[in-house]
TIBA-452608 format. One record per residue (C-alpha): x, y, z; chain. Coordinates in steps of 0.05 Angstrom, whole numbers. Layout:
% TIBA-452608
- east; north; up; chain
- X; Y; Z; A
...
END
This chain:
% TIBA-452608
- east; north; up; chain
- -68; -240; -393; A
- -130; -228; -419; A
- -153; -233; -493; A
- -217; -199; -530; A
- -272; -251; -547; A
- -337; -246; -589; A
- -410; -253; -559; A
- -420; -319; -588; A
- -375; -356; -535; A
- -395; -323; -478; A
- -436; -377; -461; A
- -397; -431; -463; A
- -339; -392; -436; A
- -391; -376; -369; A
- -402; -449; -360; A
- -329; -466; -355; A
- -319; -409; -295; A
- -310; -435; -224; A
- -385; -432; -185; A
- -356; -395; -123; A
- -330; -325; -128; A
- -308; -267; -79; A
- -304; -201; -106; A
- -249; -146; -57; A
- -276; -74; -59; A
- -228; -22; -39; A
- -266; 36; -5; A
- -243; 110; -25; A
- -258; 149; 37; A
- -232; 215; 71; A
- -224; 175; 144; A
- -295; 209; 157; A
- -346; 201; 97; A
- -357; 137; 47; A
- -336; 164; -24; A
- -399; 165; -64; A
- -362; 122; -126; A
- -345; 64; -73; A
- -432; 47; -80; A
- -418; 46; -160; A
- -369; -3; -153; A
- -407; -50; -102; A
- -459; -49; -157; A
- -408; -72; -202; A
- -369; -120; -155; A
- -445; -153; -146; A
- -451; -165; -221; A
- -391; -209; -215; A
- -428; -256; -167; A
- -419; -290; -96; A
- -400; -254; -35; A
- -374; -172; -36; A
- -322; -153; 19; A
- -302; -80; 26; A
- -237; -63; 55; A
- -233; -3; 91; A
- -163; 27; 102; A
- -142; 90; 129; A
- -134; 114; 200; A
- -188; 117; 267; A
- -236; 104; 206; A
- -274; 44; 239; A
- -325; 88; 272; A
- -349; 123; 214; A
- -334; 95; 142; A
- -334; 21; 166; A
- -410; 32; 201; A
- -433; 64; 134; A
- -400; 3; 98; A
- -433; -45; 138; A
- -500; -21; 119; A
- -496; -18; 43; A
- -533; -75; 4; A
- -494; -125; -22; A
- -437; -125; 23; A
- -425; -196; 56; A
- -363; -160; 107; A
- -318; -105; 114; A
- -249; -117; 134; A
- -218; -56; 170; A
- -145; -38; 181; A
- -95; 7; 148; A
- -78; -8; 91; A
- -73; -84; 73; A
- -97; -111; 12; A
- -40; -163; -3; A
- -57; -190; 72; A
- -136; -187; 58; A
- -121; -229; -5; A
- -76; -279; 25; A
- -124; -284; 87; A
- -190; -297; 51; A
- -165; -317; -26; A
- -204; -270; -69; A
- -218; -284; -141; A
- -233; -213; -156; A
- -197; -149; -133; A
- -238; -81; -167; A
- -236; -9; -141; A
- -250; 61; -171; A
- -214; 84; -234; A
- -198; 148; -200; A
- -128; 168; -187; A
- -126; 125; -123; A
- -153; 69; -155; A
- -113; 71; -216; A
- -42; 84; -178; A
- -65; 26; -125; A
- -85; -35; -162; A
- -21; -43; -205; A
- 18; -48; -162; A
- -30; -102; -121; A
- -29; -128; -194; A
- 52; -128; -196; A
- 53; -160; -125; A
- 0; -213; -146; A
- 39; -222; -218; A
- -27; -217; -256; A
- -43; -164; -297; A
- -98; -105; -288; A
- -159; -98; -327; A
- -170; -20; -330; A
- -236; 23; -335; A
- -292; -25; -335; A
- -359; -9; -359; A
- -397; -70; -346; A
- -393; -134; -324; A
- -422; -197; -363; A
- -409; -246; -310; A
- -350; -269; -258; A
- -298; -262; -323; A
- -320; -229; -381; A
- -322; -147; -378; A
- -339; -98; -429; A
- -283; -37; -432; A
- -271; 13; -478; A
- -217; 22; -529; A
- -192; 76; -575; A
- -197; 134; -529; A
- -272; 112; -519; A
- -302; 110; -584; A
- -301; 29; -590; A
- -323; -31; -533; A
- -289; -90; -526; A
- -308; -154; -487; A
- -251; -176; -450; A
- -232; -241; -418; A
- -189; -251; -364; A
- -150; -312; -352; A
- -110; -294; -287; A
- -117; -333; -217; A
- -139; -264; -195; A
- -184; -214; -236; A
- -155; -146; -215; A
- -191; -88; -247; A
- -217; -10; -236; A
- -296; 5; -253; A
- -309; 64; -289; A
- -364; 91; -239; A
- -413; 132; -281; A
- -429; 67; -310; A
- -459; 38; -253; A
- -518; 51; -205; A
- -496; 58; -130; A
- -514; 18; -85; A
- -568; 22; -36; A
- -537; 57; 33; A
- -590; 24; 80; A
- -609; -46; 90; A
- -541; -84; 94; A
- -518; -119; 155; A
- -444; -136; 139; A
- -401; -165; 190; A
- -337; -116; 206; A
- -274; -159; 209; A
- -199; -142; 223; A
- -135; -165; 177; A
- -85; -195; 200; A
- -26; -146; 176; A
- 42; -154; 171; A
- 88; -109; 210; A
- 117; -54; 200; A
- 59; -37; 137; A
- 3; -22; 178; A
- 33; 45; 204; A
- 26; 112; 167; A
- 89; 155; 167; A
- 108; 216; 139; A
- 128; 234; 72; A
- 204; 222; 70; A
- 224; 292; 37; A
- 188; 331; 83; A
- 186; 297; 153; A
- 224; 327; 221; A
- 255; 269; 232; A
- 278; 209; 189; A
- 309; 145; 206; A
- 351; 116; 156; A
- 385; 46; 149; A
- 440; 13; 103; A
- 454; -68; 79; A
- 471; -83; 154; A
- 398; -91; 165; A
- 375; -155; 137; A
- 307; -170; 102; A
- 284; -192; 178; A
- 319; -142; 221; A
- 295; -85; 178; A
- 238; -86; 237; A
- 281; -54; 281; A
- 281; 6; 243; A
- 212; 18; 229; A
- 188; 4; 303; A
- 248; 57; 323; A
- 205; 108; 268; A
- 137; 91; 294; A
- 150; 104; 361; A
- 181; 180; 345; A
- 130; 184; 278; A
- 190; 194; 236; A
- 188; 182; 167; A
- 241; 119; 145; A
- 291; 118; 100; A
- 355; 73; 70; A
- 422; 71; 39; A
- 429; 66; -40; A
- 460; -5; -9; A
- 400; -23; 25; A
- 359; -16; -35; A
- 405; -56; -83; A
- 403; -115; -38; A
- 329; -101; -42; A
- 313; -106; 25; A
- 267; -37; 12; A
- 235; -1; -42; A
- 274; 44; -88; A
- 228; 104; -66; A
- 261; 100; 1; A
- 331; 117; -17; A
- 358; 179; 9; A
- 419; 197; -44; A
- 451; 245; -90; A
- 404; 204; -137; A
- 348; 188; -96; A
- 310; 234; -54; A
- 344; 290; -20; A
- 321; 310; 57; A
- 334; 353; 108; A
- 301; 334; 174; A
- 315; 365; 234; A
- 341; 294; 258; A
- 365; 251; 214; A
- 391; 180; 246; A
- 434; 132; 204; A
- 432; 64; 228; A
- 485; 18; 204; A
- 499; 68; 138; A
- 578; 71; 130; A
- 566; 145; 91; A
- 591; 144; 24; A
- 595; 203; -13; A
- 530; 186; -45; A
- 498; 185; 3; A
- 516; 247; 45; A
- 492; 280; -17; A
- 422; 268; 2; A
- 417; 288; 76; A
- 485; 326; 85; A
- 438; 390; 98; A
- 396; 362; 162; A
- 402; 398; 230; A
- 427; 338; 276; A
- 455; 277; 248; A
- 462; 215; 288; A
- 496; 165; 268; A
- 512; 78; 296; A
- 560; 45; 263; A
- 603; -3; 288; A
- 663; 12; 244; A
- 693; 74; 282; A
- 723; 100; 215; A
- 661; 102; 168; A
- 659; 168; 131; A
- 584; 181; 169; A
- 609; 196; 238; A
- 650; 254; 203; A
- 589; 290; 187; A
- 549; 271; 250; A
- 541; 313; 311; A
- 528; 247; 353; A
- 558; 178; 340; A
- 562; 110; 373; A
- 610; 67; 345; A
- 572; 2; 364; A
- 550; -61; 324; A
- 478; -40; 317; A
- 444; -107; 330; A
- 477; -97; 412; A
- 431; -27; 416; A
- 368; -18; 443; A
- 331; 25; 392; A
- 274; 33; 431; A
- 310; 63; 481; A
- 341; 121; 439; A
- 270; 153; 431; A
- 291; 196; 504; A
- 348; 219; 472; A
- 320; 238; 412; A
- 269; 279; 452; A
- 328; 319; 483; A
- 357; 331; 421; A
- 303; 360; 388; A
- 288; 402; 447; A
- 359; 433; 437; A
END
């Protein structure tokens, strides 16, 4: 939670703030060049006090972007890996996490806050110290000084309110974050992918990794049935169905999916459908060009990649 406070109480609040602070800045970039707003965010993070760490999340961006970050004044270390803020938080236990108040930051940090079970402070224009911040209210017609009582302070920064950090003179060390699989791979968008691998409720939380491993070897997107979504194995945006996402890839592999009519409506226009299900009477086999009536845990999914390549060339 966060509350608005008056200026007279600021000194008392600061004295109660933990001494050691550490802030994680989510760096904005295009995999080659650091975005200018990141320098403004670093300046804001420096005003919090304590160490400033930058997370460089992207594809093959270590050489270009991480090197640029390492030279920025005020940055203690640079973390390089696709994308993992929560893994970074778990590993380094930051007291603050921030990003720019851009479309990227505004989409990203509320999701991080939800996972950490804290609120997000948006559009910070001034950092008083480790805790009190200033932000605009009433469409920018007034300023509020805000105290955040959360265990981790998550906030977006209005870049134009801070001077950019110097791009030379720093000497940050680059460290790798221990990322949980399978979150560290960039995959195609589900609705536009040429190959989609989908799993059903037969893939429990731990065994869902089989699906990701196969998809990553094929460069495929990952989908799921409604049953898998309802059980909490995967997020809602992976659901392929009449009321979820409609897909029509060149190759659709259904693993452990029975083939309810709602699911079939979401993928029936796929060019080639491959089904794996231990129930030979499963409806999915009625629409599949290739089927394997076998327990999915007895099938070595990684061995299917050669078959998939042959199918795509037909």
